[in-house]
N, C-alpha and C positions, 0 to 999 in steps of 0.2 A: 575622511570617510573611513568606518571600519566595519568589518562585517563578523558580526557576532554570531558564532556558531554553539547552538545550545546540544552539547553531544554527551555522550556516556563513555563508560570504559569499554574495551571491544570484547567481544564474545565469539565462539563458532558460529552463532547464527547472525549475529549482527558485524558488517563491516564498519563499525563506527570510526576506527582507527583509519582505513583507507577512504574513508569519506572525509575525514579531517585534511591527511594529505592532498588530495585531489584539490579541496575547498582552498587549502594553503597556497598551494601552486597557482589557481587560478588567480587569488588575490594577489600573487607576489606580480604576477604579470600586469597587473593593472594597477599597480602601486597603490591597494587597497591594504590598511592594518588587519590582518587575521587573527582572530581572540577565541580562542575555544574553551568555552563554559563548561567544565567537569564537575558532576556534583561533586566530588569530594573536596572541591574547591569553593563551592558556594555555600554561605550563609545568608541569613535575613539581613546581614549587618554589612556584607560583601558584593551584594548585588551592582552591576556595573549602571550609571546613567546614560543613556544612550542620546545621542545627539540628535538634531533634526538631519536626514539625509542617512544615518548611519544604516545598515541592512543586517536582518536577524532571520536566523533559519534554523529550525529544530529538527535533528535528527533523532535526538534522545525519545526512547519510550517511555511510558509510563507516566505517572501522576507526577513526579518532579519535574520531568521536562516539559509539562502541559503547564504547571504553573509557574515555572519560570518563563514559558512562553508570556503568559498572559498578565506576569507583573511587567514586562518590557516590552511589550508591543503597544505603541501608539499611531495615532492617525499619519505622523511625520516619519516613520519610520518604515524603510523596504521591507516589503514582506513576500508571500508568495500566495496569497489569498486574493479573492476579486473584492472582499470590504475587510479592513483591518480589524472589524468587531468580530471576525470568524472565529479567533483562538476563547472567545471568551463564551460564545453560546453553542458552538461545536459544529463540524461541518455536515454530521449528521451520519447516518448507515449510508453506505456507497450503494448496495443493494436497493433499498428503497427509492434512493433519489434517481438510480438509474431505471428503475421500473417506473415510476412517475414520468421520467423521460422518453418513455417507449422504448427503450433499448435492449438488445437481445440479450436477456439475463435468464439464468438457469430457473425454473420453477421450484419455490421453495416454501416452505412454512417455517415462522417464528415460533418460539415456545415450544418444549416437550410435551407430548401428551400426559394428561393426568392419571389416565387410567390404561391399563393393558387394551381394554378393548378399542379404546381411543388411539392406540397405537395402532389397528388394524384400519382406522378408516384414514391414517396419516398415509399409509402403507397406498391404500386404495387412491386417495385424492392425488399422489405424485406418480402416478402408474405402476408402481408394483416394485419388487426387490431386482436388483440392489439400490439402497441410498446411500447418501452421504448425511453424515453429520458433520457439522463443522462448529468448533467450539472457538470463538474469538479469541484473539490476543497472541495468538502462536505464530511463528514464520517458519518458512522453509517447509511447510506440510505438516508441520506439528500442529496437534490437533484436530486434524481432518481424519474421520474413522469411516471405512466403509461397512455395513451389516447387511447380510443377505438372507436372513430369515427373521420373522417374528421372534425366535427365541433371542436371537443376538441382539436383535432391535430393542428388546425391554431390556436385556442385561447392560446394554450401553447405557440406555436413560438411566437405569437406576443408579449405576455409577458417576453421571455426568452431575447427576441430583445433588449428588453425597456432596459434591465440592462446592455447595451453595449457588450463591445467585450468580450464573454467567450467561453470555449473550450467545444464544445457541441458534444455528439454522439447520433446518433438514432440508435437504436436496434431493433433487430428482437426480439420479446419476446419468453422467453423458458419456457413452462410451468416447474415447477420443484417441487422437494418433499422436498428438504433441500440443504443447502449449506455448502461447507466445507470450512476450512481456514487450510492453510498448512504454517508452519514456517520453512522456507530452511535458513539454515546456511552452507555454503559452498557448498559441493557436495552431503547434505542430506537433508531430512526432520527429524527434530528433534522435532517436534510436530504437531500435527494436532486435530483438532474438527469438529463439525458438527453442525449446530442450525437448527432450523425452522421457519417459519416466524411467527410474533406475530398476534395475533387475528385480525381479518380484515384490514390486509396489506400482499401486495404481497413480500415484502422486506423483504429477510432472513434476512439482518444484521441490519435491525432495531430496535429502542429502544421498547419495549413495551411487555404486556404479553402473555406468550403462552402456548397453549394446548399441547404441545409436547416439553420436555425438550431436550436442546441439552446437549453436553458433547464431552470426549476425544472419538475419534474414530480412529481406526487404518484402513485407505484405502490399497486398492492393490498397488503393488509395481509397477505395470504399471503407475499408476495415481500419485503416489511420483515421479517417475521419469519424468513426465510431469511437475509437479511444480518445479522439479530442472530446467529444461531447461527453464522454463518462466522466471526464475531469472535470469538465464545465458543469455538471449536474451537482458537483459536491460543494461547489463553492470555492474551488483552488484553481490555480494555474500552474500547477504541475501535478504530476501524480505518476506512479506505475501502475500499468493498467494489465491486468492478465485475462487473456482468452484461452479458452480450448477449443482445440480443433476435431471435430469428427472425422472419420474415412469418408464418409458421404457427401463431405463439403459445409455441412454446418458447422457454426461456431457461436459462441456465449462467450459473453463477459463475467467472470467469476467475480471480480473486485477491483474496486481502486484503491490503493494505498498510497496516503500523505500522512507524513513522510512516507521515505519508502528507501531500499538500499540501493542507490544507483550505481555505487562503486563497482558491482560484480558487471553491470552492462557497459561502463564504461571501459573496464579492462578487457572485455572480449570484443567491443566494437571498436574502439579506439576512439570515439566521438568524446569530446571533453564536455561531460553532461554538467558538471560543475561550473564549468564558465558560462554554459548559457542558462542556468540558472541565476547566475550573478550579473549577466545581463540583464534580464527578464525583471529583477528586483531593482537593479538600478535605473530603467525604464519607468519603471511602476513608481517610485519614489520621485522621479524629475516631473513625471506627471501629474501626481497630487500635489505638487509646490506651485503648479502654473496656476 
């Protein structure tokens, strides 16, 4: 058995190298051969041929990683989806999946207003300022912007439109005390943390110095169950689920990330997330061969 890890070069905002190290160690404990697939090493002629029972996991973001995953995935390879065909047609937008499932999501509108007068209707629909504009594709809070007036809203709209076709979500702003990250593997939350916003920022998952430090945090079972349901709604079996928690006790799910950077959670909590992922993939492979 081999574990093929579709990865990419490390960067400040993605702990690709740390994920690779954790997976390598977990494979070593299980006597599984670990193979890291990096973009600079792969061409159309050098793609490996996976055998039945091999495992395939993608942490790489972007078109290259998705394409390699599609080329290598088949019904007899271990994966992290409910159906092996998910990489081909996509797991869909997590917000829309969760909304259809009746989960507590933040009221949002997709697409930007076409006209400045329409922007006023957006504000009214979402309950007034401030609003949050989220441009898909960023990590660690990049692409999340707060607007507190119609003037700032329209100026940000013009800027985002100038960048071409991007997935944009306009959200009601939820005043929150902290954010929670839940790592779901299979039918349970295997690790969870909470964190607070950096000094001078409203984005709790952004980089920067904090007055209040986060860390491992055990949330109530009710909230853990919602995290599991959120991942299930996206047709995945693992995911990093983000919640925001308001001072009055209300909470909302902001998104489900698959793939996600589990390395930071593994470092903070000491939970071997990488091994839990591999164990799930092995069980899935054994089940599919029955």
